[in-house]
C-alpha positions as CSV (number, residue, x, y, z in Angstrom):
1,M,215.9,54.5,64.0
2,I,218.2,56.4,66.3
3,S,221.9,55.7,65.9
4,L,224.0,56.6,69.0
5,P,227.6,57.7,68.7
6,S,230.3,55.4,69.8
7,T,230.6,57.1,73.2
8,V,226.9,56.3,74.0
9,R,226.1,53.3,71.9
10,A,225.1,50.2,73.9
11,D,227.9,47.6,74.3
12,P,226.4,44.1,74.8
13,E,229.0,43.5,77.5
14,A,228.4,46.8,79.3
15,V,224.6,46.6,79.4
16,S,224.3,43.0,80.6
17,P,222.1,42.5,82.5
18,A,219.6,45.0,81.1
19,L,218.5,48.0,83.2
20,L,214.9,48.0,81.9
21,R,212.4,45.7,83.4
22,W,209.1,45.2,81.5
23,V,205.8,45.2,83.4
24,R,203.7,44.9,80.2
25,R,204.3,45.5,76.5
26,P,201.2,45.6,74.3
27,A,202.1,45.5,70.7
28,G,202.2,49.0,69.1
29,A,201.5,50.8,72.4
30,A,203.2,54.0,73.5
31,T,205.7,53.3,76.2
32,V,206.3,54.8,79.7
33,I,209.6,54.1,81.4
34,C,209.5,54.7,85.2
35,F,212.6,56.1,87.0
36,P,212.2,55.7,90.8
37,H,213.3,57.9,93.7
38,A,216.7,57.6,95.4
39,G,217.2,54.1,96.6
40,G,214.2,52.9,94.7
41,S,213.8,49.7,92.7
42,V,211.3,48.0,90.4
43,L,209.2,47.4,93.5
44,S,208.8,51.2,93.9
45,C,207.1,51.2,90.4
46,L,204.7,48.3,90.4
47,G,201.8,49.9,92.1
48,L,201.9,52.9,89.8
49,A,202.4,50.6,86.8
50,A,199.2,48.7,87.7
51,A,197.3,52.0,88.1
52,L,198.4,53.5,84.7
53,P,196.2,52.9,81.7
54,A,196.4,49.3,80.4
55,T,196.8,50.6,76.9
56,L,200.4,51.8,77.8
57,A,203.5,49.7,77.7
58,I,205.3,50.0,81.0
59,A,209.0,49.5,81.8
60,T,210.9,50.4,85.0
61,V,214.5,51.2,85.6
62,E,216.6,48.9,87.9
63,L,220.0,50.4,88.6
64,P,223.2,48.5,89.4
65,G,223.5,47.6,93.1
66,H,219.8,48.2,93.8
67,A,218.6,44.6,93.4
68,P,220.3,41.2,93.6
69,D,219.8,40.5,89.9
70,V,221.7,43.7,88.8
71,P,225.3,43.1,90.1
72,G,227.9,45.8,90.6
73,A,228.4,48.7,92.8
74,P,225.8,51.6,92.7
75,E,226.9,54.3,90.3
76,T,227.2,57.9,91.5
77,D,227.5,59.6,88.1
78,V,224.1,60.5,86.6
79,R,225.6,61.0,83.2
80,L,227.2,57.6,83.0
81,L,223.9,56.0,84.1
82,A,222.0,58.1,81.5
83,A,224.3,57.1,78.7
84,R,223.9,53.4,79.5
85,L,220.1,53.8,79.6
86,A,220.0,55.7,76.4
87,G,222.0,53.0,74.7
88,E,219.6,50.3,76.0
89,I,216.5,52.4,75.1
90,T,217.8,52.9,71.6
91,G,218.5,49.2,71.2
92,T,215.0,48.1,72.3
93,L,212.8,51.1,71.7
94,G,214.2,52.9,68.8
95,A,211.1,52.3,66.7
96,E,208.9,54.2,69.3
97,L,211.1,57.3,68.8
98,A,211.0,57.2,65.0
99,P,208.7,59.7,63.2
100,E,206.0,57.1,62.8
101,G,206.6,55.5,66.3
102,A,204.1,55.3,69.1
103,G,206.1,57.6,71.4
104,L,208.1,57.2,74.6
105,T,207.6,58.9,78.0
106,L,210.3,59.1,80.6
107,L,208.6,59.4,84.0
108,G,210.8,60.3,86.9
109,N,210.2,61.2,90.5
110,S,212.8,62.8,92.8
111,F,216.3,61.4,91.9
112,G,214.5,59.6,89.0
113,A,213.5,63.0,87.6
114,L,217.1,64.0,87.3
115,L,218.1,60.6,85.8
116,A,215.2,60.8,83.3
117,F,216.2,64.3,82.3
118,E,219.8,63.3,81.6
119,T,218.6,60.2,79.7
120,A,216.4,62.5,77.5
121,L,219.4,64.7,76.9
122,A,221.5,61.7,75.9
123,L,218.9,60.5,73.5
124,E,218.6,64.0,71.9
125,R,222.3,64.4,71.6
126,A,222.4,61.1,69.7
127,D,219.6,62.2,67.4
128,A,217.7,65.4,67.8
129,A,215.0,64.0,65.4
130,C,213.7,61.9,68.3
131,A,212.4,64.9,70.2
132,P,208.9,64.9,68.6
133,R,208.2,61.4,69.9
134,L,209.9,61.9,73.3
135,H,208.1,63.2,76.4
136,L,209.7,63.9,79.9
137,V,207.4,63.9,82.9
138,V,209.0,64.9,86.2
139,S,208.0,65.5,89.9
140,G,209.7,65.9,93.2
141,F,212.9,67.5,92.0
142,R,214.5,70.9,91.5
143,A,215.2,72.1,88.0
144,P,218.6,70.7,87.0
145,S,219.9,74.3,86.6
146,R,219.6,74.8,90.4
147,P,222.4,73.2,92.4
148,P,222.0,72.2,96.1
149,F,223.4,74.3,98.9
150,E,222.9,72.3,102.1
151,A,225.2,69.8,103.6
152,P,225.2,66.5,101.6
153,L,222.9,63.9,103.0
154,H,224.9,61.0,101.6
155,L,227.7,61.6,104.1
156,L,225.6,61.6,107.2
157,P,225.8,58.8,109.8
158,R,223.0,56.3,109.4
159,A,220.8,57.5,112.3
160,V,221.1,61.1,111.3
161,L,220.4,60.3,107.6
162,L,217.2,58.4,108.5
163,A,216.0,61.3,110.6
164,E,216.7,63.8,107.9
165,L,214.9,61.7,105.3
166,R,211.8,61.5,107.5
167,E,211.9,65.2,108.2
168,C,212.5,66.4,104.7
169,F,210.7,63.9,102.5
170,G,208.4,61.8,104.7
171,A,210.4,58.6,103.9
172,V,209.3,55.7,104.1
173,G,207.6,55.3,107.4
174,P,208.5,54.2,110.9
175,D,209.9,50.9,109.6
176,L,212.5,52.5,107.4
177,T,215.3,51.3,109.7
178,E,214.3,47.7,109.2
179,L,213.8,48.1,105.5
180,L,217.2,49.6,104.9
181,G,219.7,46.7,104.8
182,P,223.3,47.1,103.8
183,R,222.6,46.9,100.0
184,E,219.6,49.2,100.2
185,E,221.6,51.8,102.2
186,A,224.5,51.7,99.8
187,A,222.1,52.2,96.9
188,L,220.4,55.1,98.6
189,R,223.6,56.8,99.5
190,A,224.9,56.5,95.9
191,D,221.7,58.0,94.5
192,L,221.8,60.8,97.0
193,E,225.5,61.5,96.1
194,A,224.6,61.5,92.4
195,C,222.0,64.2,93.1
196,E,224.2,66.2,95.4
197,T,227.2,66.3,93.2
198,Y,225.3,66.9,89.9
199,R,225.8,70.2,88.1
200,L,224.2,71.0,84.8
201,G,227.2,72.7,83.3
202,D,227.3,73.6,79.6
203,A,224.3,71.5,78.6
204,P,222.0,72.0,75.6
205,A,218.4,72.8,76.2
206,L,216.0,69.9,76.0
207,R,213.9,69.9,72.9
208,C,211.2,67.3,73.7
209,A,207.9,68.1,75.5
210,V,208.3,68.3,79.3
211,S,205.5,68.1,81.9
212,V,206.4,69.2,85.4
213,I,204.1,68.1,88.3
214,R,204.4,70.2,91.4
215,L,203.5,68.2,94.5
216,T,201.9,70.7,96.9
217,A,202.5,68.6,100.0
218,D,206.2,68.2,99.3
219,P,208.2,70.8,101.1
220,S,211.5,69.8,99.4
221,V,210.6,71.5,96.1
222,S,209.0,74.9,95.8
223,A,206.7,76.2,93.1
224,E,209.4,78.5,91.8
225,E,211.9,75.6,91.6
226,C,209.3,73.7,89.5
227,E,208.8,76.7,87.2
228,A,212.6,76.8,86.8
229,W,212.5,73.6,84.7
230,R,211.8,76.1,81.8
231,E,215.4,77.2,82.1
232,V,216.6,73.8,80.7
233,C,213.9,73.4,78.0
234,A,213.6,74.7,74.5
235,G,210.4,72.7,73.7
236,P,207.0,73.0,75.3
237,V,206.6,72.8,79.0
238,R,203.4,72.0,80.9
239,N,203.0,72.7,84.6
240,R,200.5,70.7,86.6
241,V,199.7,70.6,90.3
242,L,198.8,67.6,92.5
243,D,198.0,67.4,96.2
244,A,200.6,64.9,97.1
245,G,203.8,64.4,99.1
246,H,207.3,63.6,97.9
247,F,206.4,59.9,97.1
248,P,203.2,60.2,95.0
249,W,203.8,56.8,93.3
250,S,202.9,55.1,96.6
251,G,201.2,57.8,98.7
252,T,198.6,59.0,96.1
253,T,198.9,56.3,93.4
254,A,195.5,56.6,91.8
255,A,195.5,60.4,91.5
256,F,199.0,60.4,90.2
257,A,198.3,57.7,87.7
258,R,195.2,59.6,86.4
259,L,197.3,62.8,85.9
260,V,200.1,60.9,84.2
261,G,197.5,59.2,82.0
262,E,196.2,62.6,80.9
263,L,199.6,63.9,80.2
264,V,200.7,60.9,78.1
265,A,197.4,60.4,76.3
266,P,197.7,63.2,73.7
267,A,201.1,62.0,72.4
268,R,201.3,65.2,70.4
269,P,204.3,65.7,68.1
270,V,206.6,68.6,69.1
271,A,207.4,71.2,66.6
272,A,211.1,71.4,65.7
273,V,213.1,74.0,67.5
274,P,216.4,75.7,66.5
275,A,219.6,74.5,68.1
276,L,220.5,76.6,71.2
277,A,223.9,77.2,72.7
278,G,224.8,75.4,75.9
279,R,224.1,77.0,79.3
280,S,225.9,77.1,82.6
281,A,224.3,76.0,85.9
282,L,222.6,78.8,87.8
283,S,223.4,79.3,91.4
284,Q,220.1,79.4,93.2
285,P,219.9,76.8,95.9
286,T,217.4,74.2,97.0
287,R,217.2,70.9,98.8
288,Q,217.4,67.8,96.6
289,S,216.4,64.2,97.1
């Protein structure tokens, strides 16, 4: 069982209400935790969860301020969110990360990929022995070593922000204006700010297995930026390609679920890797979401 240090360990007061929402939880099954895109909620994950193999346990992340039942203002610090999630994961899923456990996959798209990455780092900092049972699957986001360079989206006026989201990411359709109420807009802006202010800094390399899905119809992340995920990994990295846009969980749900099912199915242990020194963020730019 993983034991988190006091700076990361879950505090019953701090983690109430829980940030994980269970869709299904078969006994003894490997678990996939879904981390949605900027402004996303549990609703963003339900279609994908239904399409993933029924043999998998599925949970989704619901962040503060993104839904009425998770009170509080949206958080703009990815590391604080990741520490809180790592504490909750350890408290509820520590057995899956033990050597004999069924395994845990953190599945993140767009902003969710960054949050899943930092959550994996937090889990490994607490106990590097969890790496063989941990798997990170990401899509729709630059390697964390690559900071953004364009003007921040989160500061744009509402009308300009909506236009930029449609142009850059194909979000979410012509009815986006009606869907984006005050709470949803605040959550979206907070998530965008979290992305746009994030810098990797002196972080250790991730030891667990990592799968990077390049979405060929997503202009916001290039093939080179997907390959750059290797810069932050010391463990095995698999690169896959899918003909999909920036929101594959809803746009190409069946194909994305099949690919994720293939990536998760082997649940292969990862060979131990030696400790590496921390690394500083590189300076190559890209657009983020």
